[in-house]
N, C-alpha and C positions, 0 to 999 in steps of 0.2 A: 524560532522556526515557525513556519506556517505551511499548511497543506490544504489541498482541496480534494474532494471526492465527488464524483458524478454518479448518481444512482437514479434510475427512473426518469432521466432527462433533467434532473435538477442538480445544480452545483451546491455543495455544502462546503463551507470554509471553516477551518480550525486554526485559530491564531494563538500566539503566545505559548508555543509548545516548548519553550526553552531554547538553548543554543546547542549546536552540534554541527556535524559535517553534512555534506550533501547526501551521503549514504544514510546517515541517521534520519534525515528528512524523508528519504525514500522508504525506509522501514516504517516510519510513523505514518506515512500516507497509506501504505499497505495495511497497517494495523487499524487505522481509522476506517478504511474501506471495508474491512472485515466487520468491524463493529456496526457500521451503517447497515450492511447487508443483513446481519443478524438481527438488528433492531427492527428492520422492515419485515421480519418473519419470512425471509426468502429461504425456501428449502433447497432450491437448485440455483446456484449463482456462480459466476466466474469473477475473478479479480484480474484486472489488467494493469500492468505497470510498464514504465519505460526504463527501469533499471535492470539490465540484463543480469548483473551480479546478484541482485536480490531475488529475481525470478528464478534463477538457476538454483540458488540456495533453498528456496521454499519448495521447489520441485524435486530436490534431492539430486540434481545433476552435478552439483559441486559441493564441496565441504567448506565450512567456515574457515577463513584464513586468519582470523583474529578472535580474541576473547569477546570483543564488542559484537562481531558478527554472530558468534555463537549465542550470545545473550539475546540479541534481537530475534534470532531464529527460535530460541526457546520460548520467548514471550509470545511470538506468533503462534507456535504450536499449542501452547497452553490455551490461548484465546480461541483457537480453531476447534478445540475440543467441544465447544458449545455450538458448533455449526461450521463444517468444513466446506470450502468452495469446491465445486466440481473440478476446477482447474485454475491455475494462475498462469496467465499468458503475458508474453512480452510483446509490446508494440513500439514503434518508433516514437520518439519524443514529439514530433510534429503531429502525430495522430492521437496523442493522449489528451482526451477532453478535459480531464482534471487539470493538467498542466496548462492547457490553453486558457481555461477559466481563470486560473491563478494569475497568469501573465496579463490577461485583459484587466483583471481587477487592479493589478498594480501598475497598469498603464505603461 
């Protein structure tokens, strides 16, 4: 798996993250975005993603439907203890700058 994160106008790519499902990749992207924001020392930041399932879980609007989803959510919550986003927001895939950057990179 590979994911991209866009922060402060710059795309960052994370490669060779193992194998998994599309949903696993969405969780990894959110986790990496959280780590990037925390590493930049941002006190107030939003995370944006195009997986409605993941965004709803993180925001508490739905409950994990599988052990895998519960494990992803627990990892995110543990990491967010070091700096929680103001909000996690859903956007359409075509508006997701990280997804666009990844698609352009892969041509």
